[in-house]
C-alpha positions as CSV (number, residue, x, y, z in Angstrom):
1,X,14.4,-5.5,-14.4
2,X,16.8,-2.8,-15.6
3,X,20.1,-4.6,-16.2
4,X,21.9,-1.9,-18.3
5,X,25.6,-1.9,-18.4
6,X,27.4,0.3,-16.0
7,X,28.3,3.1,-18.4
8,X,24.8,3.2,-20.0
9,X,23.4,3.9,-16.5
10,X,25.9,6.8,-16.2
11,X,24.8,8.2,-19.5
12,X,21.1,8.0,-18.4
13,X,21.9,9.8,-15.1
14,X,23.9,12.4,-16.9
15,X,21.1,13.0,-19.5
16,X,18.5,13.3,-16.6
17,X,20.6,15.8,-14.6
18,X,21.3,17.9,-17.7
19,X,17.7,18.2,-18.6
20,X,16.5,19.2,-15.2
21,X,19.6,21.0,-13.9
22,X,19.3,19.6,-10.5
23,X,23.0,19.4,-9.3
24,X,26.0,20.9,-10.7
25,X,28.4,18.4,-9.1
26,X,26.5,15.5,-10.2
27,X,26.6,16.7,-13.8
28,X,30.4,17.6,-13.7
29,X,31.5,14.3,-12.2
30,X,29.3,12.2,-14.5
31,X,30.6,14.3,-17.5
32,X,34.3,14.0,-16.5
33,X,34.0,10.3,-16.3
34,X,32.8,9.6,-19.9
35,X,35.5,8.8,-22.4
36,X,38.5,9.8,-20.2
37,X,41.6,7.5,-20.5
38,X,43.3,8.9,-17.5
39,X,40.6,7.2,-15.2
40,X,40.8,3.7,-14.0
41,X,37.5,2.4,-12.6
42,X,37.9,0.4,-9.4
43,X,35.6,-1.2,-6.7
44,X,35.8,-1.4,-3.1
45,X,33.5,-3.1,-0.6
46,X,32.7,-2.2,3.0
47,X,31.2,-4.1,5.8
48,X,27.7,-2.9,6.8
49,X,26.0,-3.1,10.3
50,X,22.3,-3.9,9.9
51,X,19.8,-5.0,12.4
52,X,16.0,-5.5,12.7
53,X,13.6,-3.0,14.2
54,X,9.9,-3.8,14.7
55,X,7.3,-1.0,14.5
56,X,4.5,-2.3,16.5
57,X,1.1,-0.8,15.8
58,X,1.4,2.0,13.2
59,X,-0.6,4.8,11.7
60,X,-2.8,3.3,8.8
61,X,-5.4,5.9,7.9
62,X,-6.1,7.2,4.5
63,X,-3.9,4.9,2.5
64,X,-4.1,4.9,-1.4
65,X,-4.6,1.1,-1.3
66,X,-5.7,-1.1,1.6
67,X,-5.4,-4.9,2.2
68,X,-8.7,-6.9,2.8
69,X,-8.8,-10.6,3.6
70,X,-6.7,-13.2,5.3
71,X,-3.2,-13.9,4.3
72,X,-1.0,-16.8,5.8
73,X,2.7,-16.4,5.4
74,X,5.1,-19.3,6.4
75,X,7.6,-16.6,7.7
76,X,5.4,-13.8,9.1
77,X,2.2,-15.6,10.5
78,X,-1.3,-15.1,9.5
79,X,-2.7,-11.5,9.0
80,X,-6.4,-10.7,9.0
81,X,-7.1,-7.4,7.3
82,X,-10.2,-5.6,8.1
83,X,-11.2,-2.1,7.1
84,X,-13.2,0.9,8.3
85,X,-14.4,3.9,6.2
86,X,-16.7,6.9,6.4
87,X,-19.2,7.5,3.6
88,X,-19.7,10.8,1.9
89,X,-22.7,12.2,0.1
90,X,-22.2,12.6,-3.7
91,X,-25.1,15.1,-3.6
92,X,-26.8,16.5,-0.6
93,X,-30.5,15.3,-0.3
94,X,-33.0,17.6,1.4
95,X,-36.3,16.2,0.4
96,X,-38.0,12.8,-0.5
97,X,-41.5,12.7,-1.9
98,X,-44.3,10.3,-1.1
99,X,-44.4,6.6,-1.1
100,X,-40.6,6.0,-1.4
101,X,-39.7,2.4,-2.2
102,X,-36.1,1.1,-2.2
103,X,-35.4,-1.0,-5.4
104,X,-31.8,-1.9,-4.6
105,X,-28.8,-1.0,-2.5
106,X,-25.5,-2.2,-4.1
107,X,-22.0,-1.8,-2.7
108,X,-19.1,-1.8,-5.4
109,X,-15.4,-1.7,-5.1
110,X,-13.3,-2.4,-8.2
111,X,-10.5,-5.1,-8.2
112,X,-7.1,-4.6,-9.8
113,X,-6.6,-6.7,-12.8
114,X,-3.9,-7.3,-15.4
115,X,-5.2,-5.6,-18.6
116,X,-2.6,-7.4,-20.7
117,X,-4.0,-10.7,-19.9
118,X,-7.7,-9.8,-20.5
119,X,-9.3,-12.0,-23.1
120,X,-12.3,-10.7,-25.3
121,X,-14.5,-13.3,-26.7
122,X,-16.7,-13.2,-29.8
123,X,-19.8,-12.7,-27.8
124,X,-18.4,-9.6,-26.3
125,X,-17.8,-11.2,-22.9
126,X,-14.4,-10.9,-21.2
127,X,-12.1,-13.1,-19.1
128,X,-9.9,-11.2,-16.6
129,X,-6.9,-12.1,-14.5
130,X,-6.9,-10.4,-11.1
131,X,-3.8,-8.7,-9.8
132,X,-2.5,-7.9,-6.3
133,X,-4.2,-11.0,-4.8
134,X,-2.1,-13.1,-2.2
135,X,-2.9,-16.7,-1.3
136,X,-4.8,-19.5,-3.0
137,X,-7.1,-18.7,-6.0
138,X,-10.7,-18.1,-5.2
139,X,-10.2,-18.8,-1.5
140,X,-13.5,-18.5,0.5
141,X,-14.0,-16.3,3.4
142,X,-16.7,-15.0,5.6
143,X,-17.2,-11.2,4.7
144,X,-19.5,-9.0,6.9
145,X,-20.2,-5.5,6.2
146,X,-21.7,-3.5,9.2
147,X,-22.7,0.1,9.7
148,X,-19.9,1.5,11.8
149,X,-20.6,2.9,15.2
150,X,-17.1,4.5,15.4
151,X,-16.9,8.2,14.7
152,X,-13.8,9.1,12.8
153,X,-12.8,12.8,13.5
154,X,-10.9,14.8,11.1
155,X,-8.9,16.7,13.7
156,X,-7.0,15.5,16.8
157,X,-8.6,17.2,19.9
158,X,-5.5,16.4,22.0
159,X,-2.9,17.2,19.3
160,X,-4.5,20.4,18.3
161,X,-7.2,21.6,16.0
162,X,-5.1,21.8,13.0
163,X,-3.6,18.3,13.6
164,X,-5.3,15.6,11.6
165,X,-6.6,12.6,13.6
166,X,-4.5,9.5,13.3
167,X,-5.8,6.0,13.3
168,X,-3.8,2.8,13.8
169,X,-3.5,-0.8,12.7
170,X,-4.5,-2.1,16.1
171,X,-7.8,-0.5,16.5
172,X,-9.9,-3.3,15.0
173,X,-11.4,-4.2,18.4
174,X,-12.5,-0.6,18.9
175,X,-14.4,-0.7,15.5
176,X,-15.7,-4.2,16.1
177,X,-17.1,-3.4,19.5
178,X,-19.3,-0.5,18.4
179,X,-20.5,-1.9,15.0
180,X,-24.2,-2.0,14.5
181,X,-25.8,-5.5,15.1
182,X,-27.2,-6.0,11.6
183,X,-25.0,-7.5,8.9
184,X,-25.8,-5.4,5.8
185,X,-24.6,-7.9,3.1
186,X,-27.4,-10.6,4.1
187,X,-28.2,-11.6,0.5
188,X,-29.2,-15.3,0.1
189,X,-26.4,-15.7,-2.3
190,X,-23.6,-17.0,0.0
191,X,-20.8,-15.8,-2.3
192,X,-21.6,-12.3,-1.0
193,X,-21.2,-13.2,2.7
194,X,-20.5,-16.5,4.3
195,X,-18.6,-17.9,1.2
196,X,-17.3,-14.7,-0.3
197,X,-14.3,-14.8,-2.5
198,X,-12.5,-12.4,-4.9
199,X,-14.2,-13.5,-8.1
200,X,-12.3,-12.7,-11.4
201,X,-15.6,-12.9,-13.4
202,X,-16.9,-9.9,-15.1
203,X,-20.3,-8.6,-13.9
204,X,-23.2,-9.1,-16.3
205,X,-26.5,-7.4,-15.3
206,X,-29.7,-7.5,-17.2
207,X,-32.4,-5.2,-15.8
208,X,-36.0,-4.8,-16.6
209,X,-37.1,-1.4,-15.7
210,X,-40.1,-1.6,-13.3
211,X,-41.8,1.4,-14.9
212,X,-40.7,1.4,-18.5
213,X,-40.1,-2.4,-18.9
214,X,-37.0,-1.6,-20.9
215,X,-34.3,-4.4,-20.8
216,X,-30.7,-3.4,-20.6
217,X,-27.6,-5.5,-20.3
218,X,-24.3,-4.0,-18.9
219,X,-20.8,-5.7,-18.6
220,X,-18.3,-4.3,-16.0
221,X,-14.8,-5.5,-15.0
222,X,-14.5,-7.7,-11.9
223,X,-15.1,-6.0,-8.5
224,X,-16.7,-6.5,-5.2
225,X,-20.5,-6.2,-5.8
226,X,-22.8,-6.8,-2.8
227,X,-26.5,-6.4,-2.3
228,X,-27.1,-4.7,1.0
229,X,-30.4,-4.9,3.1
230,X,-32.9,-2.6,1.3
231,X,-35.0,-2.3,4.4
232,X,-32.2,-1.2,6.5
233,X,-31.3,1.5,4.1
234,X,-34.8,2.6,3.8
235,X,-35.0,3.2,7.4
236,X,-31.5,4.6,8.0
237,X,-31.1,6.8,4.7
238,X,-34.4,7.5,3.0
239,X,-36.5,8.0,6.1
240,X,-33.6,10.2,7.6
241,X,-33.9,12.8,4.9
242,X,-36.9,14.5,6.5
243,X,-34.8,15.1,9.7
244,X,-32.1,16.8,7.7
245,X,-29.4,14.1,8.1
246,X,-28.5,14.1,4.5
247,X,-28.5,17.9,4.2
248,X,-24.7,18.2,4.5
249,X,-21.8,15.8,4.8
250,X,-20.8,17.1,8.2
251,X,-24.3,16.2,9.6
252,X,-24.4,12.9,7.6
253,X,-20.9,11.6,8.8
254,X,-21.9,12.2,12.4
255,X,-25.3,10.4,11.8
256,X,-24.1,7.5,9.6
257,X,-20.6,6.8,10.7
258,X,-19.5,4.6,7.9
259,X,-19.0,1.0,7.1
260,X,-16.9,-1.7,8.9
261,X,-15.6,-4.5,6.8
262,X,-14.8,-7.8,8.8
263,X,-13.2,-10.8,7.5
264,X,-13.2,-14.3,9.0
265,X,-12.4,-17.8,8.1
266,X,-15.0,-19.8,6.1
267,X,-14.7,-23.5,7.0
268,X,-11.3,-25.0,6.3
269,X,-10.3,-22.4,3.7
270,X,-7.1,-20.5,4.4
271,X,-8.5,-17.5,2.7
272,X,-6.5,-14.9,0.6
273,X,-5.9,-11.1,0.6
274,X,-6.5,-8.5,-2.0
275,X,-5.2,-5.0,-2.3
276,X,-8.2,-2.7,-2.9
277,X,-8.7,0.9,-3.8
278,X,-11.6,1.6,-1.4
279,X,-11.7,5.3,-2.5
280,X,-13.3,4.2,-5.8
281,X,-15.9,2.3,-3.9
282,X,-19.5,3.4,-3.4
283,X,-22.9,2.5,-2.2
284,X,-25.7,3.1,-4.6
285,X,-29.2,3.5,-3.3
286,X,-31.9,3.3,-6.0
287,X,-35.4,4.1,-5.0
288,X,-38.9,5.2,-6.5
289,X,-41.0,7.9,-5.2
290,X,-44.3,9.7,-6.1
291,X,-44.0,13.2,-7.5
292,X,-47.2,15.3,-7.8
293,X,-47.7,18.2,-10.1
294,X,-50.7,20.4,-10.5
295,X,-51.7,22.1,-13.8
296,X,-54.9,24.0,-14.2
297,X,-56.3,22.5,-10.9
298,X,-55.5,19.0,-12.0
299,X,-53.0,17.1,-9.9
300,X,-51.0,14.4,-11.6
301,X,-49.0,11.7,-9.8
302,X,-45.8,10.4,-11.4
303,X,-43.8,7.6,-10.3
304,X,-40.1,8.6,-10.7
305,X,-36.8,6.9,-10.2
306,X,-34.2,8.4,-7.9
307,X,-30.6,7.6,-6.7
308,X,-28.4,8.5,-3.8
309,X,-24.7,7.7,-4.0
310,X,-22.5,7.3,-0.9
311,X,-18.8,7.4,-1.7
312,X,-16.1,5.8,0.2
313,X,-14.0,9.0,0.2
314,X,-14.1,10.0,3.9
315,X,-11.5,9.1,6.7
316,X,-10.5,5.4,6.5
317,X,-8.2,2.9,8.3
318,X,-6.6,-0.3,7.6
319,X,-7.2,-2.6,10.7
320,X,-4.7,-5.5,11.0
321,X,-4.7,-8.6,13.4
322,X,-1.5,-10.7,13.3
323,X,-1.5,-14.4,14.5
324,X,1.9,-16.0,15.0
325,X,0.6,-19.2,16.7
326,X,1.1,-21.4,13.6
327,X,3.6,-19.7,11.3
328,X,6.0,-16.9,12.0
329,X,7.2,-18.2,15.3
330,X,10.9,-17.0,14.5
331,X,9.8,-13.6,13.5
332,X,7.5,-13.2,16.5
333,X,10.4,-14.3,18.8
334,X,12.7,-11.5,17.5
335,X,13.3,-8.7,19.9
336,X,11.8,-5.3,19.0
337,X,15.2,-4.0,18.4
338,X,18.0,-6.3,17.0
339,X,21.7,-6.4,17.8
340,X,22.8,-2.9,17.5
341,X,26.5,-3.8,18.1
342,X,27.2,-6.7,15.8
343,X,24.2,-6.6,13.7
344,X,21.6,-9.3,12.8
345,X,22.4,-12.3,10.4
346,X,18.9,-12.1,9.0
347,X,17.0,-9.0,8.2
348,X,13.2,-9.2,8.3
349,X,11.4,-6.6,6.4
350,X,7.6,-6.7,6.9
351,X,4.9,-4.3,5.6
352,X,1.9,-3.1,7.7
353,X,2.4,-3.5,11.4
354,X,5.8,-4.9,10.7
355,X,9.5,-4.3,10.8
356,X,12.3,-2.3,9.3
357,X,16.0,-3.0,8.7
358,X,18.4,-0.3,10.1
359,X,21.6,0.3,8.3
360,X,24.7,1.9,9.7
361,X,27.7,2.6,7.4
362,X,31.4,3.3,8.0
363,X,31.5,2.0,11.5
364,X,35.2,1.2,11.5
365,X,37.0,4.1,13.1
366,X,38.9,6.2,10.4
367,X,37.2,4.4,7.6
368,X,35.4,7.4,6.2
369,X,38.2,9.8,6.7
370,X,40.4,7.6,4.7
371,X,38.2,7.7,1.8
372,X,37.8,11.5,2.1
373,X,41.7,11.8,1.9
374,X,42.0,9.3,-1.0
375,X,41.1,11.7,-3.8
376,X,38.6,9.3,-5.2
377,X,35.7,10.4,-7.5
378,X,32.6,8.4,-6.4
379,X,31.2,6.8,-9.5
380,X,28.5,4.7,-8.1
381,X,27.6,3.3,-4.6
382,X,25.2,0.4,-4.1
383,X,23.8,-1.7,-1.4
384,X,23.0,-5.2,-2.6
385,X,20.7,-7.3,-0.4
386,X,20.7,-11.0,-1.0
387,X,17.4,-12.9,-0.4
388,X,17.3,-15.8,2.0
389,X,16.2,-18.2,-0.8
390,X,15.4,-21.1,1.4
391,X,13.2,-19.1,3.8
392,X,11.4,-17.4,1.0
393,X,11.0,-20.4,-1.4
394,X,7.2,-20.7,-0.9
395,X,6.3,-17.1,-0.1
396,X,5.1,-14.1,-2.2
397,X,7.9,-11.7,-2.5
398,X,7.6,-7.9,-2.4
399,X,8.5,-6.4,-5.8
400,X,10.4,-3.4,-4.4
401,X,12.1,-2.2,-1.3
402,X,12.9,1.4,-0.4
403,X,15.8,3.1,1.6
404,X,15.5,6.2,3.4
405,X,17.0,8.6,6.1
406,X,16.1,6.7,9.2
407,X,17.2,9.4,11.6
408,X,14.9,12.0,10.1
409,X,12.2,9.7,8.4
410,X,12.7,11.3,5.0
411,X,14.1,10.3,1.6
412,X,17.8,10.5,0.8
413,X,19.2,12.7,-1.9
414,X,19.4,9.9,-4.5
415,X,15.6,9.5,-4.2
416,X,15.2,13.2,-5.2
417,X,17.7,13.2,-7.8
418,X,16.3,10.4,-9.8
419,X,13.8,12.0,-12.1
420,X,13.1,8.9,-14.2
421,X,9.4,8.0,-14.7
422,X,7.1,5.2,-16.0
423,X,4.3,6.4,-18.1
424,X,2.3,3.1,-17.6
425,X,2.8,2.6,-13.9
426,X,3.9,5.5,-11.6
427,X,4.9,2.9,-8.9
428,X,7.7,1.9,-11.3
429,X,9.4,5.3,-11.5
430,X,12.7,6.1,-10.1
431,X,14.3,3.0,-11.6
432,X,17.9,4.3,-11.3
433,X,17.4,4.6,-7.5
434,X,16.2,1.0,-8.0
435,X,15.2,-1.4,-5.1
436,X,13.4,-3.6,-7.6
437,X,13.3,-7.3,-7.1
438,X,15.8,-9.1,-9.3
439,X,14.8,-12.7,-10.2
440,X,16.5,-16.0,-11.2
441,X,15.8,-16.5,-14.9
442,X,15.3,-20.2,-14.4
443,X,13.4,-20.5,-10.9
444,X,11.6,-17.1,-11.4
445,X,12.3,-16.6,-7.6
446,X,13.9,-13.4,-6.2
447,X,17.6,-13.3,-5.8
448,X,18.6,-9.7,-4.9
449,X,17.4,-6.1,-4.4
450,X,19.9,-3.5,-5.2
451,X,19.6,0.2,-4.1
452,X,21.9,3.1,-5.4
453,X,23.0,5.6,-2.8
454,X,25.7,7.2,-4.9
455,X,25.0,10.7,-3.9
456,X,24.5,9.9,-0.3
457,X,28.0,8.5,-0.2
458,X,29.4,11.5,-2.4
459,X,28.0,14.0,0.0
460,X,29.6,12.1,3.0
461,X,33.0,12.1,1.3
462,X,32.9,15.6,0.0
463,X,31.6,17.4,3.0
464,X,33.3,16.7,6.2
465,X,30.4,18.2,8.2
466,X,27.8,15.9,6.6
467,X,26.0,13.6,9.1
468,X,26.4,9.9,8.5
469,X,22.8,9.1,9.3
470,X,21.4,5.7,9.8
471,X,19.4,4.3,6.9
472,X,16.1,2.5,7.0
473,X,15.1,-0.3,4.7
474,X,11.4,-1.4,4.1
475,X,9.2,-3.1,1.6
476,X,7.1,-0.7,-0.4
477,X,3.8,-0.8,-2.1
478,X,4.4,2.5,-3.9
479,X,7.9,4.1,-4.4
480,X,5.9,7.5,-4.3
481,X,4.5,7.0,-1.0
482,X,7.4,8.5,1.1
483,X,5.7,10.4,3.8
484,X,6.2,9.0,7.3
485,X,3.4,7.4,9.3
486,X,3.6,7.6,13.1
487,X,4.0,4.6,15.6
488,X,1.3,4.1,18.0
489,X,4.0,4.0,20.7
490,X,7.2,5.7,19.5
491,X,10.4,4.8,21.5
492,X,14.0,5.8,21.7
493,X,14.8,3.6,18.6
494,X,12.0,4.4,16.2
495,X,9.2,6.9,15.8
496,X,7.8,6.2,12.3
497,X,8.0,4.4,9.0
498,X,7.2,5.1,5.4
499,X,3.6,5.1,4.3
500,X,4.5,2.8,1.3
501,X,5.6,0.1,3.8
502,X,2.4,0.4,5.9
503,X,0.4,-0.1,2.6
504,X,2.3,-3.3,1.6
505,X,1.0,-6.7,3.2
506,X,4.1,-8.8,2.3
507,X,7.4,-9.3,3.9
508,X,10.8,-10.7,2.9
509,X,13.9,-12.1,4.7
510,X,17.4,-10.8,3.6
511,X,20.9,-11.8,4.6
512,X,22.4,-9.1,7.0
513,X,25.9,-7.8,7.2
514,X,27.0,-9.8,10.2
515,X,30.4,-11.7,10.0
516,X,28.7,-15.0,10.5
517,X,26.8,-14.6,7.1
518,X,28.6,-16.3,4.1
519,X,30.7,-13.8,2.3
520,X,28.9,-14.2,-1.0
521,X,25.5,-13.5,0.6
522,X,26.6,-10.8,3.1
523,X,25.3,-7.3,2.9
524,X,28.0,-4.9,1.8
525,X,28.5,-1.5,0.5
526,X,29.8,-1.5,-3.0
527,X,31.7,1.8,-4.1
528,X,32.9,2.1,-7.7
529,X,35.5,5.0,-7.8
530,X,38.0,6.5,-10.1
531,X,41.2,8.2,-9.2
532,X,43.3,10.4,-11.6
533,X,46.7,9.0,-12.4
């Protein structure tokens, strides 16, 4: 957490703005406040109108990371996350020689792990701790990987040739209904299918080459590694080369339409959910073939090894099924749009096919005009959100929330003006803008989220023609994923939500700004200001 003193934060902001020369007024105000004795720092708080807004099915194609698995939240029900992706040829293949024989077909997708917790043993082996896993450790699930029968177009034929095709969270049935009947991960090892789990163990592979008889051992970090049916890929991939199906990616993607990952319960296990970078995944087909060469009238047959790599870099979509029959009844019962007049006492932020909190500032008549006429210099403005600790006591908590211009589905000025970076993890950049989870030092549970909207308020005060737009608040997987994703069914209240929210599988419950919320937990706008004597 970034718990620097107030004046240290101002120094950081002033330094950043000076270096990047982003905003003259910002630099002047920050500079005027440092070390001046004729200014007296004061604080004022204002009521905030905040209400819930559900998104319904939302665009979920081509995300940087995707959930896969089953996650049961006490507040937001059970989510089953499936996935569909095209495959692309790493290299085009136009010929295959005689007697081709498939040695192996292996699907690999890396897992996220915490490098700081990796233990290296004396024998060279490693112990890893997985990251971005939600639910019971090593929970078993049924994983089925199928050849997809759903063709994922690049362009939208209805929206226009130049408009990319959108795919949505509620399209699982469409993918499931046209999948090919053969499950590809049919290995006898049940950990690869009926009793699959996200295994933190490193992969140790010892291979004896069938031709040279050389033995090699390799160690790789944990990841999904599934043996796919060799006969199926012999027929669908190797035998299709002669027909030109692997001669170009356009032809190949029409012929072999990709993979569909389907997750189901395994026995009494609740399952769990992992965030995966499918774009780093691939299917590697290793095969042998005979090559003949003729020299001086003598023909020599040589058995050679070949490889075809199919990358998961084509169009992809996160497919979500939500079940509220056991948990999440209160959330499911919420109206699509909350109380727009008085606000809601609890704000439900949920990622994926979820919900947004809508914030409306300065709703009391004459309130904003009074500030404009006061002569204040706005030093800092914050929205502090208090977490409903009782409701979230047994739940995973989102590490960050994000606020944006709800009217126009774009970032606010404070987002753009924060140029702070994190060299280790780009998702933790813009830490002055904040939105990070603040935890209790004893319980280690979340207490608050704070977001700075200083320049948003400054502009409203300084420029009478500034529009007092509504603000949206969402959970986010990545503070840099700000582009808006469209709702499947836009309405008069909402048309989209930030991509970073669609990527995040978690939710949180915050106290709203309604008068019925206890004052110490109520959402308020805090303004720190100075006024010359």
